[in-house]
N, CA, C and O atoms as a MOPAC input file, in Angstrom:
PM7 MOZYME 1SCF
protein

 N      0.84300 1   -32.40400 1   -45.25200 1
 C     -0.52100 1   -32.73600 1   -44.89400 1
 C     -0.55300 1   -33.58000 1   -43.62400 1
 O     -1.38700 1   -33.33800 1   -42.75200 1
 N      0.33100 1   -34.55700 1   -43.50100 1
 C      0.31000 1   -35.41400 1   -42.31900 1
 C      0.74900 1   -34.66000 1   -41.06600 1
 O      0.29100 1   -34.97500 1   -39.96800 1
 N      1.63300 1   -33.66500 1   -41.21400 1
 C      2.04200 1   -32.86400 1   -40.05000 1
 C      0.86200 1   -32.04100 1   -39.54500 1
 O      0.63500 1   -31.93400 1   -38.34000 1
 N      0.12100 1   -31.46600 1   -40.47700 1
 C     -1.05300 1   -30.68400 1   -40.10300 1
 C     -2.08500 1   -31.57800 1   -39.41200 1
 O     -2.69800 1   -31.17600 1   -38.42300 1
 N     -2.27100 1   -32.77100 1   -39.92800 1
 C     -3.19500 1   -33.73300 1   -39.32900 1
 C     -2.75700 1   -34.06600 1   -37.90700 1
 O     -3.58000 1   -34.08900 1   -36.99300 1
 N     -1.47000 1   -34.32400 1   -37.71800 1
 C     -0.95700 1   -34.69500 1   -36.39700 1
 C     -1.15000 1   -33.56700 1   -35.39300 1
 O     -1.51800 1   -33.81100 1   -34.24400 1
 N     -0.90500 1   -32.34000 1   -35.82200 1
 C     -1.07200 1   -31.19600 1   -34.91900 1
 C     -2.53500 1   -31.01600 1   -34.55200 1
 O     -2.85800 1   -30.80600 1   -33.38300 1
 N     -3.42200 1   -31.09600 1   -35.53400 1
 C     -4.84900 1   -30.90000 1   -35.27100 1
 C     -5.46000 1   -32.02600 1   -34.45500 1
 O     -6.46200 1   -31.81500 1   -33.77200 1
 N     -4.87900 1   -33.21500 1   -34.51100 1
 C     -5.44700 1   -34.37500 1   -33.83600 1
 C     -4.84700 1   -34.62000 1   -32.45400 1
 O     -5.36600 1   -35.44200 1   -31.70000 1
 N     -3.77900 1   -33.93300 1   -32.11200 1
 C     -3.10100 1   -34.14400 1   -30.82600 1
 C     -3.91900 1   -33.55100 1   -29.67700 1
 O     -4.40300 1   -32.42300 1   -29.77100 1
 N     -4.07100 1   -34.31500 1   -28.59500 1
 C     -4.72600 1   -33.81200 1   -27.39500 1
 C     -3.67100 1   -33.11600 1   -26.54200 1
 O     -2.66700 1   -33.72200 1   -26.16500 1
 N     -3.90300 1   -31.84900 1   -26.24200 1
 C     -2.92900 1   -31.06100 1   -25.49700 1
 C     -3.13600 1   -31.19200 1   -24.00200 1
 O     -4.26600 1   -31.26900 1   -23.52000 1
 N     -2.03300 1   -31.21500 1   -23.27500 1
 C     -2.05000 1   -31.42700 1   -21.83000 1
 C     -2.82300 1   -30.34000 1   -21.09000 1
 O     -3.59900 1   -30.64400 1   -20.18400 1
 N     -2.62300 1   -29.08900 1   -21.46300 1
 C     -3.26100 1   -27.99000 1   -20.72900 1
 C     -4.76200 1   -27.91100 1   -20.96000 1
 O     -5.52300 1   -27.67800 1   -20.02000 1
 N     -5.19700 1   -28.10400 1   -22.20200 1
 C     -6.62400 1   -27.96600 1   -22.50500 1
 C     -7.37400 1   -29.28700 1   -22.44500 1
 O     -8.59700 1   -29.29800 1   -22.30700 1
 N     -6.65300 1   -30.40300 1   -22.54800 1
 C     -7.21800 1   -31.75700 1   -22.56800 1
 C     -8.08400 1   -32.02600 1   -23.81100 1
 O     -8.84700 1   -32.99100 1   -23.83300 1
 N     -7.96800 1   -31.18700 1   -24.83000 1
 C     -8.68700 1   -31.38500 1   -26.09000 1
 C     -7.74900 1   -31.08700 1   -27.25800 1
 O     -6.70600 1   -30.45100 1   -27.10000 1
 N     -8.15200 1   -31.56400 1   -28.42900 1
 C     -7.36300 1   -31.32000 1   -29.63600 1
 C     -7.74700 1   -29.97400 1   -30.24100 1
 O     -8.78100 1   -29.40000 1   -29.89900 1
 N     -6.90200 1   -29.47700 1   -31.14300 1
 C     -7.22300 1   -28.23700 1   -31.83300 1
 C     -8.47200 1   -28.39500 1   -32.69300 1
 O     -9.26300 1   -27.46200 1   -32.82700 1
 N     -8.64400 1   -29.57200 1   -33.26800 1
 C     -9.82500 1   -29.82600 1   -34.08000 1
 C    -11.08900 1   -29.70300 1   -33.22700 1
 O    -12.07100 1   -29.08900 1   -33.64400 1
 N    -11.05300 1   -30.29000 1   -32.03200 1
 C    -12.19800 1   -30.20400 1   -31.12100 1
 C    -12.44100 1   -28.75300 1   -30.72000 1
 O    -13.59100 1   -28.32700 1   -30.62400 1
 N    -11.39100 1   -27.99900 1   -30.48700 1
 C    -11.51800 1   -26.59900 1   -30.11800 1
 C    -12.17600 1   -25.79400 1   -31.24000 1
 O    -13.04200 1   -24.95700 1   -30.98200 1
 N    -11.77000 1   -26.04700 1   -32.46600 1
 C    -12.28500 1   -25.28400 1   -33.60000 1
 C    -13.68900 1   -25.70100 1   -34.02700 1
 O    -14.52000 1   -24.84900 1   -34.34100 1
 N    -13.96000 1   -27.01100 1   -34.03900 1
 C    -15.20500 1   -27.50600 1   -34.63100 1
 C    -16.18200 1   -28.13400 1   -33.63400 1
 O    -17.28400 1   -28.53100 1   -34.01400 1
 N    -15.78600 1   -28.22700 1   -32.36700 1
 C    -16.62000 1   -28.78000 1   -31.29700 1
 C    -17.05000 1   -30.21700 1   -31.55600 1
 O    -18.13900 1   -30.62600 1   -31.15500 1
 N    -16.21000 1   -30.96500 1   -32.21200 1
 C    -16.45000 1   -32.39700 1   -32.42300 1
 C    -15.10800 1   -33.07600 1   -32.66100 1
 O    -14.12300 1   -32.42700 1   -33.01300 1
 N    -15.08300 1   -34.39100 1   -32.46600 1
 C    -13.85800 1   -35.14600 1   -32.67700 1
 C    -13.58300 1   -35.30500 1   -34.16900 1
 O    -14.50800 1   -35.33400 1   -34.98100 1
 N    -12.32900 1   -35.40500 1   -34.51300 1
 C    -11.92400 1   -35.64500 1   -35.88500 1
 C    -12.26800 1   -37.07900 1   -36.24700 1
 O    -11.87000 1   -38.01200 1   -35.55000 1
 N    -12.99600 1   -37.25500 1   -37.31900 1
 C    -13.42100 1   -38.58600 1   -37.74400 1
 C    -12.42100 1   -39.12200 1   -38.75900 1
 O    -12.16100 1   -38.49500 1   -39.78600 1
 N    -11.86900 1   -40.28100 1   -38.45800 1
 C    -10.90100 1   -40.90100 1   -39.35600 1
 C    -11.53300 1   -42.12200 1   -39.98700 1
 O    -12.06100 1   -42.99200 1   -39.29400 1
 N    -11.47600 1   -42.18200 1   -41.31400 1
 C    -12.06800 1   -43.29700 1   -42.04000 1
 C    -11.12600 1   -44.49800 1   -42.10500 1
 O    -11.56300 1   -45.62200 1   -42.35100 1
 N     -9.84200 1   -44.26000 1   -41.88600 1
 C     -8.85700 1   -45.33500 1   -41.98300 1
 C     -8.02700 1   -45.39800 1   -40.71000 1
 O     -7.95300 1   -44.43200 1   -39.95100 1
 N     -7.41300 1   -46.53200 1   -40.49500 1
 C     -6.48200 1   -46.68200 1   -39.38500 1
 C     -5.08400 1   -46.46400 1   -39.94500 1
 O     -4.56900 1   -47.31500 1   -40.67000 1
 N     -4.46000 1   -45.32600 1   -39.61600 1
 C     -3.16300 1   -44.99000 1   -40.20200 1
 C     -2.01800 1   -45.77800 1   -39.58400 1
 O     -0.88100 1   -45.67800 1   -40.04500 1
 N     -2.29700 1   -46.55100 1   -38.56100 1
 C     -1.23300 1   -47.31100 1   -37.89900 1
 C     -1.11000 1   -48.74100 1   -38.41200 1
 O     -0.27600 1   -49.50000 1   -37.91700 1
 N     -1.91600 1   -49.11900 1   -39.38500 1
 C     -1.86400 1   -50.48700 1   -39.89900 1
 C     -0.59000 1   -50.70100 1   -40.70300 1
 O     -0.23400 1   -49.87300 1   -41.54100 1
 N      0.09400 1   -51.80600 1   -40.44900 1
 C      1.32400 1   -52.12000 1   -41.15700 1
 C      1.05500 1   -52.69600 1   -42.54100 1
 O      1.94400 1   -52.69100 1   -43.39200 1
 N     -0.14100 1   -53.18500 1   -42.77500 1
 C     -0.45700 1   -53.85100 1   -44.03400 1
 C     -0.20200 1   -52.92700 1   -45.20900 1
 O      0.40400 1   -53.35100 1   -46.19300 1
 N     -0.64000 1   -51.69100 1   -45.14400 1
 C     -0.44600 1   -50.75100 1   -46.23700 1
 C      1.03300 1   -50.46400 1   -46.45000 1
 O      1.48400 1   -50.35000 1   -47.58900 1
 N      1.78100 1   -50.34800 1   -45.37800 1
 C      3.20900 1   -50.06800 1   -45.49500 1
 C      3.91700 1   -51.25100 1   -46.15100 1
 O      4.75900 1   -51.06100 1   -47.02900 1
 N      3.58600 1   -52.45000 1   -45.73600 1
 C      4.21700 1   -53.62700 1   -46.31900 1
 C      3.88200 1   -53.74100 1   -47.80000 1
 O      4.75200 1   -54.07600 1   -48.60300 1
 N      2.64400 1   -53.46900 1   -48.17000 1
 C      2.26100 1   -53.54600 1   -49.56600 1
 C      2.96900 1   -52.46900 1   -50.37300 1
 O      3.33900 1   -52.70600 1   -51.52300 1
 N      3.16100 1   -51.31500 1   -49.80500 1
 C      3.88900 1   -50.25500 1   -50.49100 1
 C      5.34100 1   -50.67000 1   -50.70400 1
 O      5.92500 1   -50.39500 1   -51.75200 1
 N      5.91300 1   -51.32800 1   -49.71100 1
 C      7.29200 1   -51.79700 1   -49.84200 1
 C      7.39000 1   -52.87800 1   -50.91700 1
 O      8.35500 1   -52.91000 1   -51.68100 1
 N      6.39800 1   -53.76100 1   -50.97900 1
 C      6.38100 1   -54.78900 1   -52.02300 1
 C      6.29800 1   -54.14100 1   -53.40200 1
 O      6.98400 1   -54.56800 1   -54.33100 1
 N      5.47000 1   -53.11900 1   -53.53800 1
 C      5.33000 1   -52.39600 1   -54.80100 1
 C      6.65900 1   -51.74900 1   -55.19200 1
 O      7.06800 1   -51.81600 1   -56.35100 1
 N      7.32300 1   -51.13200 1   -54.23500 1
 C      8.60200 1   -50.47800 1   -54.51100 1
 C      9.64300 1   -51.50100 1   -54.96900 1
 O     10.40700 1   -51.23300 1   -55.89700 1
 N      9.67700 1   -52.65200 1   -54.33300 1
 C     10.61600 1   -53.70200 1   -54.74200 1
 C     10.31100 1   -54.20100 1   -56.14700 1
 O     11.21500 1   -54.42800 1   -56.95100 1
 N      9.02300 1   -54.36600 1   -56.43000 1
 C      8.61600 1   -54.82000 1   -57.75800 1
 C      9.01700 1   -53.79300 1   -58.82400 1
 O      9.46000 1   -54.16600 1   -59.91000 1
 N      8.86200 1   -52.52000 1   -58.51500 1
 C      9.23600 1   -51.46300 1   -59.46500 1
 C     10.74200 1   -51.44300 1   -59.70200 1
 O     11.19200 1   -51.19600 1   -60.82100 1
 N     11.52000 1   -51.70200 1   -58.65400 1
 C     12.97600 1   -51.76800 1   -58.82300 1
 C     13.35200 1   -52.89400 1   -59.78100 1
 O     14.21700 1   -52.72400 1   -60.64100 1
 N     12.69800 1   -54.04400 1   -59.62700 1
 C     12.97700 1   -55.17800 1   -60.51100 1
 C     12.59900 1   -54.86300 1   -61.95200 1
 O     13.34400 1   -55.18200 1   -62.87800 1
 N     11.43400 1   -54.23200 1   -62.14000 1
 C     10.98200 1   -53.87200 1   -63.48800 1
 C     11.95600 1   -52.88500 1   -64.12500 1
 O     12.28100 1   -53.01400 1   -65.30600 1
 N     12.42000 1   -51.91100 1   -63.36500 1
 C     13.37700 1   -50.92300 1   -63.88900 1
 C     14.68800 1   -51.59500 1   -64.28400 1
 O     15.26800 1   -51.27000 1   -65.32000 1
 N     15.14700 1   -52.51700 1   -63.47200 1
 C     16.39000 1   -53.22100 1   -63.78300 1
 C     16.23100 1   -54.06700 1   -65.04300 1
 O     17.12200 1   -54.08800 1   -65.89200 1
 N     15.10200 1   -54.76400 1   -65.17100 1
 C     14.84100 1   -55.56100 1   -66.36500 1
 C     14.77900 1   -54.67000 1   -67.60300 1
 O     15.29100 1   -55.04900 1   -68.65700 1
 N     14.17500 1   -53.51600 1   -67.49700 1
 C     14.09100 1   -52.58100 1   -68.61800 1
 C     15.47400 1   -52.05400 1   -68.98000 1
 O     15.79600 1   -51.90400 1   -70.15900 1
 N     16.28300 1   -51.77500 1   -67.97700 1
 C     17.65000 1   -51.28200 1   -68.20400 1
 C     18.46300 1   -52.33600 1   -68.98100 1
 O     19.18000 1   -52.00300 1   -69.92500 1
 N     18.34200 1   -53.60600 1   -68.57300 1
 C     19.05600 1   -54.69100 1   -69.23400 1
 C     18.56100 1   -54.84900 1   -70.67500 1
 O     19.35800 1   -55.02500 1   -71.59700 1
 N     17.24300 1   -54.78500 1   -70.85800 1
 C     16.66900 1   -54.94100 1   -72.20200 1
 C     17.11200 1   -53.80500 1   -73.11200 1
 O     17.37600 1   -54.03400 1   -74.29300 1
 N     17.19800 1   -52.60500 1   -72.59600 1
 C     17.62800 1   -51.46800 1   -73.41800 1
 C     19.10800 1   -51.55600 1   -73.78700 1
 O     19.50600 1   -51.08600 1   -74.85300 1
 N     19.91600 1   -52.14300 1   -72.93200 1
 C     21.33900 1   -52.30500 1   -73.24600 1
 C     21.53700 1   -53.30800 1   -74.38600 1
 O     22.48500 1   -53.19800 1   -75.16400 1
 N     20.63700 1   -54.28000 1   -74.47400 1
 C     20.72500 1   -55.28300 1   -75.53900 1
 C     20.41500 1   -54.70400 1   -76.91600 1
 O     20.89600 1   -55.21200 1   -77.92900 1
 N     19.62000 1   -53.65400 1   -76.95200 1
 C     19.18000 1   -53.09500 1   -78.22900 1
 C     20.25200 1   -52.31100 1   -78.89100 1
 O     20.04200 1   -51.77200 1   -79.97800 1

């Protein structure tokens, strides 16, 4: 999905417009800023938290 988005949103050198503009005669409207690091950092925090939970569960299951 993100590859398709990138291709449709890219402005091409020869035409000076994106494929989306060519097809729909308007700019692609984005509701979010995909370049924000905040979401990536929060995702990394979530992944770390899940690793800890899995390790704690593994230890608890070995005790049983």
